[in-house]
PABA-898745 format. One record per residue: z, x, y of N, C-alpha, C, O in turn; residue in three letters. Coordinates in pm, whole numbers, plus 50000, padded with zeros to 5 digits. Each point is the difference from the previous one (the first is absolute). Example, Ala and Ser with C-alpha at 12.3 -4.5 7.8 and 13.67 -1.06 7.14 Angstrom:
! PABA-898745
507805131949431500004991150119500005009050120500665010449998ala/498624986150107500065008250119500734992350109500175005150111ser/
This chain:
! PABA-898745
683353441295737499654995950133500055011550095499215000950094met/501715008049882500085012250082498825008949975499575007150091his/499904992849789498855008749967498764995850077499235008150052thr/500624978149951498854994850073500125003150146499015002950067cys/502164996649983500195002850143499685014450033499415003150104glu/501005005649804499735014250023498495002849994499455007650080lys/499914985949824498555002549986499244995050120499035006350044ala/501394982450010499304994650114500235008350122499155001350088ser/502005004249913500285008950112499195012949990499565005650100arg/500264999049777499265012749983498534998250030499345008850056ala/500154979549905498594997750019499674994450137498834998650036asn/502204998250040499764994150132499345010350089500575010750022leu/498224986350031499325010150089500795001450129500314990550071pro/499955020649950500735003250120499124998150121500425000150115thr/498324998349850499104999150111499834986050051499424998050107ser/501114991649817499794986250043500894997150118501115005150014leu/498334986550070500814996550117501234992349957500114996749882pro/500795000450203501334993649968499864986149943500724997149904gly/498424993950145499854986249950499405000249863500394992049915arg/498655016950060499375000949868500985004749898499974995749884ala/500875012850155501005005249907500934989049961500414999749883arg/499964991550200500894988949965499354990549901500654995449906leu/498055001450113499284991349907499955006349864500234993249899val/499505019150095499935007049871501334999949932500064998349878trp/500985003650192501354999949940500334986249943500644999549895leu/498974989350168500274986449950499294997349872500574994049909gly/498135010450081499264998049876500625007449885500054995049888leu/500425017150140500655007949893501244993149948500255000049879ser/500534994250208501224992949958499664987749916500714996949905leu/498184996150131499624988049926499575003449859500364992949906leu/498915017650078499515004049866501135004549913500054996649882val/500875011150174501125005249917501034989449971500695001249898cys/499474988350183501074989649979499564988749911500864992649953gly/497835005450021499524988849915500525000949858500484990049948ala/499445021749985500535000449860501494997049993500444993349907pro/500325011350187501474997649997500304985250014500914994949936ala/498314998150151500224985650017499674992449873500684990449966leu/498275013849965499624993449872501085001649896500314990549928ala/500305021450062501095002349903501204991650033500684995249909gln/499635002750220501164991950039499794985549962500944993449954ala/497815001350066499744986149962500074998149850500474989649954gln/499065020349967500084999049853501424999849954500334993049904gln/500545014550160501435000149963500634986650025500854995849923ala/498744997250187500554986850027499584989949896500794991349963leu/497995009549987499524990549899500705002149868500264990049933val/500085021750024500605003249869501494997650002500594999949892val/500074998250224501464998450008500434988049917499374989550009ser/501665011449912500484988849914500654989350084500515002550109pro/499484985049834500664988850067501495001749995500525007049913ala/500174986750180501465001850003500674995549872500985006249959pro/498524983149976500664994649880499495006249871500554997149894asn/498415011350112499445006149879500845011849961500775005250082ser/499114999249793500795011649954499665012250083498875001950044pro/502155006349974499835012150082499005009249935499945000849877ala/499285006250204498995009449950500695011849938501055004450048ala/498405000749848500645011649935499925012150091499065002050076pro/501955005749913500055012250079498975009749949499665000249882glu/499845008050210499015010149956500625009349898501175003750009pro/498044999949895500465009249895500664993249885500455006849908gly/499634979450089500644992849889498964997549894498884995950030thr/501515006449840499054998349889499834985349970500754991650047ser/498215005549869499704986049963501114994149917500364988350020ser/500225019449885501104994949915501204996450084500624989649978thr/499715019050120501134997250086499734987850085500914992150028glu/497815006350014499674988350081500184987149920500454990050056gln/499205010049809500174988149916501474996849979500404988449998leu/500415022349987501434997849979500654994050123500974992449990gln/498475011150130500604994750120499564985850032500584993550086gln/498365001549841499544986450025501034990049947500425001349886gln/500004988650194500974989949950499344991149895498854996050014pro/501935000849878499504991749889500464985750024501194997550016val/497894993349988500344985850020500454993949868499275000549901gln/501994993350096500564993749881499634985149998500054993450104gln/499575001449780499694985549993501244991750019501115004649973pro/498724983150073501124990750026500444993949867499544989349960asp/501415018049969500464995749867500874987650009499974991649910gln/500795007150197500944988850009499274986650007500454990049944gln/498395010050126499274987550014499344995749870499774988149979ser/499925021649931499314996749875500964998749881499544996549891asn/501785006150124500954999849888500334985649961500294991950088gln/499685004549779500294986749947501385000049935500375009949938gln/500444978850075501344999749938499904999349847499014995149945pro/502025010049988500064999949853500154985649951500964993450039asp/498125001449878500094985949956501234997149914500354988349982pro/500305021849964501194998049917501305003350073501075000349939gln/498855002050191501205003550075500954988050007499604989650052leu/501655011549896500914988550001500484996750141499905008050092pro/500624979849920500534995650128501374993749984500595000449892gly/499914993950213501324993650001499874985450042499144996450081asn/501724995249862500024985850032501434996250036500945003949931ile/499234988550175501334995550041499894985950055498924995450036ser/502224997749970500024986450051501424995050015500965007549981gly/499184979950055501314993850024499984985949942499004993050008thr/502135003049933500154986449949501114993150080501055005850025val/498694981650013500954992250080500074985949943499124995849924val/501954997050112500154986249958499314990850102499485004850100asp/500514982049875499294991150093500485000750145499254996950091pro/502025007349931500515001150137499645013250065500275001950118ser/499125007349807499635013050054501025010849974499785011550039gly/501344985349895501025010049970499555008449881499364995149907ala/501005017850097499625009149893500664996049868501164995749998ala/498105005649894500514996949866500315013149930499115008149974val/502154993949995500455012249934499974998149849500384989549948thr/499185020949982500024999749854498894992049936500084996749882gly/498875000150194498864992949941499275009349903499875012050025ala/499674982549865499295007749898498525000450035499334989649999his/500165022350032498625001650042499285008549896500475010849964val/498394984249987499245006849895498595002450049499364991050055val/500155021349926498635003650033499215001649871500385008049914leu/498544984650072499165000949880498565002450042499584996450109thr/499685009949799498585003050024499194994749883500534997449892arg/498165001250133499144994649896499775009549885499664995749889gly/500525017450135499785009649892501275001449916500904991750008asp/499155018749912501135002049910501145007850064500905004749931lys/499074996850200501085007050069501314992549983500034987950022thr/501065018649940501284992849984500424993450130499775005250109pro/500844983349879500474993050119501195007350062500735007049930lys/499454991250200501125006050072500914988850051499524989850050gln/501785012249938500974989950039501045006150093500475011249977glu/499894981450128501055004250093500784987750044499564988649979val/501585013750083500804989450060499995001950151500115011350048leu/499764977950025499995001150145501365004550052501044996749943ser/498945010950168501235005350057500724989850088499654988250003gly/501365016650067500804991150087499154993850110500304988950046asp/498665018149997499144994650104498804992649943499074996550074asp/500945001149795498914992849936498765008349974498994994749952gly/501055018350078498825008349985499915005749859501005001949931gln/497765000850030499725006449872498805009250020499234998350095phe/500615011349817498875009350012499665005749863500855001049912ser/497875002750074499505006549880499255012450044499134999350086phe/501215012149857499375012550036499055004649889500154996249884ala/498885011950156499035006049906499304989449917499955000849877ser/499524989350191499294989049933498515003549994499425003150104val/499964996649779498565002749992499214989750081500404988450008pro/498505015850052499214990650080499344989349913499775002149881pro/499954986550181499364989249928500734986950021501014999550071gly/498494989749868500654986950014501364999749932500215007049900pro/500714985050152501354999049943500554986250034499454992750081phe/501675004049854500684987250026501505002550012500585007449920gln/500034986550179501445000750022500614986449960499554989550047ile/501475010849867500714987949959501465001650039500665009649961thr/499854981150117501395000550047500714987349957499494988950018ala/501695012749925500794988349960501475002850028500455011449998asp/500284977950028501435000850029500624986649963499334989749999ser/501965010649971500714987949960499964989750113500155003350117glu/499654984249845499954988450090498684999150076499824990650079leu/499255018949901498734999750070498854999949899500155004249885phe/498714990950160498815000149915499365013850002500135007450098thr/499194995949796499335012949987498805000650092499204990750007thr/500685020450065498895002150093499115011249949500495010049946gln/498184988350071499045010249956499065003450116499644991450081lys/499985021249923499135005050106499045010349941500445009249931leu/498264989350094499005009349949499335007150117499804994150106ser/499855018749873499345007950104499325012049933500065001749879ala/499295006450204499305012049952500545012050078500084999750122ile/500295010849806500485012450062498885010250000499435003149895leu/500245002250223498965010250011500605013949977501215001750010his/497935008249959500525013549972500795005550117499545000150114pro/501675004749856500855006250101500554990650104500565004650099gly/499324982349883500424990350101501514997449993500574999549891glu/500054999050221501404995650011499964985450043499854997050119ile/500274994049785499774985850022501324992750021500925001049918leu/499184991850191501154991650030499564985449981499144995050073val/501454998549829499604986449965500554989950101500995002650067leu/498364985949943500574989350084501354995549943500275001849882pro/500554992550200501334995649959499904989349892499264990350014gln/501495011649877500024990449889501144990250024501175004050004ile/498504983250012501004989850030500264991749874499084993749947val/502155006250007500384992049885500094985250039500274996750116phe/499504994649786500194985650018501124995549906500145005249889ala/500644985250156501094995049917499434993349876499014992850006leu/501635009749880499574994149874500264985050002501114995550028ala/497854996949942500124985450000499844994049861500014987849984thr/499865020849915499834994949864501314993849951501085005050030glu/498794984149895501164993349944500345006749867499185000549908val/502025004450082500465006549877500714989949912500964993650042thr/498555005049838500594990549906501115007049922499785010249936gln/501384984250070501175005549930500374990649887500344988350023val/499605016849858500374992149884501475002849966500355011049959asn/500474979050060501425001449971500234995349855499774988449966val/500665020749952500244997049859501484996949983500855008750019val/499434979049945501394996049977500415004849861499254998249905val/501925007850082500465004449868499974988549899500294988550034pro/499355014849843499834989949897501284992149976499944987949976arg/501195018750031501264993049973500284989650108500614989649972ile/498945013050152500204990150106499084988049981500394988650028glu/498395013949925499094988949970500574991449889499994987750009val/500525018849887500594992649888501224992050046500244989049951ala/500525016550143501174993050049499604987150073500654989649983glu/498325011050096499544988050070499464989649901500254988150016glu/499025016449885499484990849899501134993949918499934988449959glu/501105019550016501154995049924500734989050077500484990449940leu/499615011050190500664989650080499244986849990500614989350000lys/498085011549993499194987949986500234993849863500144987849988val/499915020549908500194994949864501374993549983500144990349924glu/500865014850144501344994249988500104986250066501004993049983glu/497985003250092499984986750061499164990049920499924988350035lys/499475016549858499154991449919500864991249909500755005149917gln/499154981850099500794990649919499134987949963499314994250085arg/500745002249787499274988349952500694987650057501224998649992val/497984992650064500524988250071500935003950114500754991850052phe/499185021049987500885004750105501425002249954500885002450083gly/499394997049781501355001049948500125010749891500825009250012val/498384989849882500145008849884499435013850032498865000850047ile/501885009949930499525013650031498725003349924499854996849882pro/499245009550189498735004649941499735014250049498935003150054asn/502095005649925500005013350060499065009849931499475009150064phe/500324989349805499285010249923498504997049990499385002649896tyr/500054992250208498564997650007499475005850131500584997750107val/498325009849884499355005350120498644993450014499175000449909ser/500614993650206498714993950028499075009850072498934996250049tyr/501475016349957499175010750059499565009049885500835007249944ile/497884992750018499555007749883500295014950008500325006449899pro/499574999150220500215014650016501335002850069500095009050084asp/500934983349882501315002050063500525014049972499745005949895ala/501014999450200500585013449984501024999849887500754990449988ala/499305020049929500985000449892501425001050055500245005450108pro/500694989149814501405000050043500675013249964499745005949895leu/501134998550194500845011549968501124995549908500254988049986ala/500435021449951501074996649906501094991850068500504990349944ser/499855013550177501024992550074499554985750022500814990849992lys/497925007250037499494986650025499964991749872500194987850005gln/499575018649883500014992849872501414995049969500174988749954lys/500835019550070501384995849979500394989450104500754990649969phe/498755010950152500304990150104499464986349962500684989950018gln/498095009749930499414987349961500754993949881500204987849994leu/500215020649912500754994949884501354994250044500394989249956ala/500295018050131501294995050050499834987150080500784990649986trp/498185009250097499764988050080499714987949910500384988850033arg/498975013549857499664989049909501224995149922500174988049981ser/500675021149974501144996149916501114993150077500794992649941thr/499285009650189501084993850078499504987950078500764994250078ile/497975002149903499504988450074500714987349952500094997849879asp/500404994050209500754987949961499214990849907500574993949909pro/498145005150112499194991049917500015004649855499984991749909val/500065021450068500015005049862501344996849932500044998249878asn/501005001250197501274995749941499894985449951500514996549894phe/498834995450186499824986049962499114998949875500294992249910val/498655015650086499104999749885500745004749875499824994249892ile/501015016250121500765004849885500954989249950500184998349880thr/500424994550212500884988949960499264989249925500524994449904gly/498245002550139499194990049931499665004749859500034992049906ala/499655020850079499695005349867501224999149909499894996349883ile/501265007250169501244999249919500284985649959500464997649888ala/499284992850200500234986049966499084995349889500434992749911gly/498305011450093499064996349894500435006249868499934993549896val/500535019150107500445006649876501204992749940500094998249878gln/500834997750207501194993149949499634986249944500564995549899gln/498484997950170499594987049951499295001149865500134991049917ala/499155019650060499295002049874500885006749895499615000949884asp/501565003850155500875006949906499585014249972500415005949901gly/498774999650187499585014049986501235009050015500874997650083thr/499165013049832501165009049997501274991849976500904999450084phe/499124994549801501144991249965501325007349999501054993850012ser/498915018949974501235007850000500754999350130501205002850005gly/498124993550101500674998750129500804987050009500864998650087tyr/498874992049824500724987450004499464990750106498925002050055gly/501864987849973499614990050099501024999850114500905008450008gln/498924981950077500904998850111499705010050110498975006750001gly/501994994150092499825008850114499985014649958499245008050054ala/501594995349847500055014049956498675003949935499475010850027gln/500004980649888498725002949937498885001150102499115008449991gly/500974982550110498975000650106500115012950079498985006150033tyr/502224998149996500195012450077499475012049922499375008950057ala/500894991249810499505011249920498475000049997499375010550013lys/500054977849971498534999450001499465004050137498985006950010arg/501694988750096499565003750136500075015250017499065006050052tyr/502035000149906500145014550012498965007449920499435009950046gly/500304985249830499015006649916498594998950061499235009649999ala/500464978650054498674998150061499855008750125498955006150023ser/502104994450056499915008250122499945014949963499315007650067tyr/501404996549828499945013949955498605003549952499495010850029ala/499894980049898498625002549958499085001850121499145008950002asp/501054982650098499175000650121500215013150076499035006250044phe/502214998049971500295012250077499515012349926499335008450059val/500994992849809499565011949926498485000749990499415010750014thr/499974977849962498535000149993499375003750132499015007350003gly/501564987850107499435002950133500185014750038499065006550043thr/502164998649940500255013950043499345010149907499445009950047phe/500614987849823499395009849908498484999250006499335010250011ile/500134977649983498554998549995499295000450133498795002150005gly/501954995950106499344999450130500495010350100499485000750111ser/501515007349852500535010150093500165013749934499425009950045ala/501384990549848500315013049939498775006349935499605011050037ile/499814981949866498845005649931498785001550093499315010149991leu/500394980450097498885002250093500195012350090499045006650037pro/502214996249998500245012050081499775012749919499465009850050ser/500964989949824499835011749914498545001949958499515011349994leu/499804977749977498635000849949498954998650109498805000249970leu/501624998550158499074999050113499064988049984498785001350012lys/501814987049959499214987849983500474989450099501155000050045gln/497934990949988500304989450095500394987449924499224995449916asp/501964998850110500454988349924499404986750046500314989649942pro/498855010450159499514987550056498704995449932499275007949939arg/500484979250073498734994349957499084999250121500384994750105tyr/498405010749881499045000350111499014988449983499164999949910phe/500974990750178499194987849995498535003450012499595007650088tyr/499594986549821498565002550002499304990350093499435004150101lys/500624983049868499494989650089498504998950012499534990850066gly/499695018149874498534999550010499405001449861500685003949905thr/498064992850084499315001049872500014986949925500504989950049gly/498945010449832499944987949916501374996649945500915008449999ser/499234979449955501274995649941500335008649878501155003949980val/497844998849941500235008049878500515013950036500945004949937arg/498455001450163500445013550037501424999850055500775009349977ser/499574980350093501354999150056501034997349890501115005350006arg/498534986549893500914997449888500255012949922501155003349969val/497785003849999500165012649927500805010150081500805007549945leu/498984992750186500755009150087501484996849997500835009149989tyr/499524978150020501414996050002500685003349867501135005049999ala/498214992249889500605002849868500145015049980501025004749951ile/497945002850088500055014649981501145006350079500575010049956ala/499764984250160501055005850083501404998149941500985004750059asn/499124988649827501304999449932500265012849922501155002849964ser/497815004950009500175012549924499445012150075500185011349954val/499164986650160499535011350081500544998150142500404989050039ile/499605021750036500464999550139499285010850080499325008549945cys/500864990950184499425010150089501015011050023501164997450034lys/498415015049949500885011350024500135003050148499234994950082gly/501735013249952500175004050140498795007850052499815001250121asp/499375004149787498795007150040498824990550019498905004550031asn/501314982349949498954990250020499164997249878499114991650006gly/501145015249883499224998049878500754990649905501234999749996his/497974992749927500604991049901500425007849878499345009549959trp/501804986349982500565006949884500894990449921500404989650052gln/499905013849823500884991149919501334997850072500575009150059pro/499914978649933501234996450070501225003849916500704991449947asn/499525021750043501145004849920501324995150060500944997349926tyr/499125001550202501254996050065500434986149957501174997949966ser/497924992650035500354986349965500324998749851500974993549963ser/498225012749951500214998949856501305006749958500814994249928ile/499395018250118501235007049965501214993550065501105000049945leu/498694994450173501104993050067500444987849921501204997249992gly/497854995449950500354988449918500745004249874500964993549959ser/498595017549980500685005049879501425004650034500954997349927leu/499165010050187501335004950038500934988450033501175000149962ala/498314990150108500824988450034500414992349875501134995449990ser/497935003449914500344993349875501045007549920500884993949939gly/499045019350063501005007949928501374998850063501014999249930gly/499045000750202501284998650070500604986249976501224998549995ile/497924991349992500514986349981500794998549870500824990949987ser/498945018049918500774999349875501475003550022500844997549913asn/499455008250203501395003650027500834987950041501215000049980leu/498174989650076500784988750048499584986749935500634989850027tyr/498355010049890499684987649930501044997649888500625009549951tyr/499564978150012500944997449889499575007349873498825001949975pro/502165002149947499715007949880499074992749905499095006149942ala/501134980950041499154992549908498584998050052499114996349924gln/500675006350206498664998450058499285013450021498885000550050asn/501775010149911499365013150014499095002449878500384997349886arg/498455007650142499065002649891499505014350005498935003249947asp/501835005350116499665014250004498655002450061499654994450104gly/499575014049829498685003850050499064988150006499154999150088ala/501024991749815499114988449999500134991950127498994995950058gly/502265001649988500204992650124499485007750119499474994150095leu/500675018849900499545008250114498504998950017499514997350110thr/499755004749781498554999250010499534985750027499004997750067phe/501764992749879499664986250027500124997050148499114993750058glu/501985010850005500174997950144498925007350080499564995150104asn/500025017049847498965007650069498684992649996499314999050101ala/500334995649781498754992449989500054987350083499014996250063leu/502164997349935500134988050084499835003650147499394992650076ile/501165018949963499875004450139498565002650038499594996750111gly/499615009349797498595002550029499254986750016499184998550090ile/501124991949820499354986950010500374992950129499144993850064gly/502135006949974500414993850125499305006450119499634993250096glu/500205020149898499315006950110498554995550011499514997750110thr/499795000949775498604995550001499894986050058499114997250081ala/501814993749878499974986350051500284999850150499374992450074ala/501585015949970500325000650144498825005250080499724995250110thr/499575014849835498845005650070498904989550016499344999650104asn/500454992049793499004989450011500374990250111499154995550076leu/502145001249930500434991250108499825006750136499614993550097leu/500675019549909499815007250126498534999850043499704998550118gln/499415003049786498585001250033499394986750043499104999850084glu/501364989049859499324987450025500864989550071499454990550058phe/501875010949939500844989250052500935004550111499984994750111val/500845015349858501115003550089499525004350138500664997250100ile/498185009549907499495004250131499864988150094500275001150120arg/499314987549826499814988150082501334993650039500074992450097lys/500995010749827501314993950025500915009150082501174996850022leu/498295014450022500795009650079499494999650143499025006950032thr/501594985550054499454997950135499985012550087499105001550082pro/501875007449902500075011850088499385012449936500245011150047asn/498974987149847499325011549939498805004350086499304991350053ala/500465021449963498845004450079498694996849929499964998749878pro/499005000150199498684997549940499565012449925500215011250047his/499194987049836499575011649922498925007850073499114994350064pro/501005018949925499045008950066499195007049895500485002749890gln/498285000350146499135007249908499945014550041500075003350118thr/499815005149784499935014450026498655003550054498984995549947thr/500985012650157498725004150058499255008349901500595008449933ala/498084989550054499245007649903499945014550040499395008049930pro/
């Protein structure tokens, strides 16, 4: 601009009047100032916006300019997905119907897959928790004494900390059936008391018959108790006296003589036979051989089956194990009683082994006849006998 001013001054005619010189000077200024104004306007148009990146400094290379450019990072957080296998935690609380915490409740977590179940006990505040549980459906089972079992199903999402709704127990209302098993010896004792009241016509003892097919077996003490009760019964003393009177009238065991002395000897011998036969055949041997000395009333079936049953029971009996077996107790008891009788029978009436076996055979026959009466007659003549019961199939 100074150059143009100098040139205009140099070329200015000194000869022009004063007003002309001023006009010429204005035109020179206009011509020289137009390019400068154009450059200033171009600089304003190229100026960067306030928010745009700063213009590179003069003299900066292209590589340096690229390094100075800020790099925009993608929004990774907005596009990141959770791990589908990330485990989570499950917690909850168990309470009773009143809302009080249940301590020591058994809580089990199970899943549909093959993952092992997890078990915990609730704490003092009724809370429980499971850590590192794989995501997916699951079931919670809670149980405690006196309460019904509660179940809860839900789904655990990956990485979720799940707090379950409160699990409320309900009082158990199921009826528990308790089977009280009475000891066998006590059952037998009650049945024995009933048998000791059994009397034909309400008078004659009928103790050795059971009208209960599946009666409990007698203990050894009870077998001796029944034998003792039978031998001391007043009615049996009367029956023994009647037998002794018949023997004296017939002259049986003539060695005893007649009169009161002969009658007393016959009475003693008959009572001795009764006592030894009862204790040996119905108490001692049955206790040793585990056999039942009683006759078990049948009461059902055809007449023929009942007759055969009654006769067979003279040589067979029921064991303490409930199975039928040969009646060794009765047979050996008759032989033993017959052998002992040789000690007090008159010498002329003793027949050694022959008398012993004869008395044993007579005893078996008497037992068979008595059983027939028991099966068809005596039951009807025993007013306080219990009704026969059938064994449940």
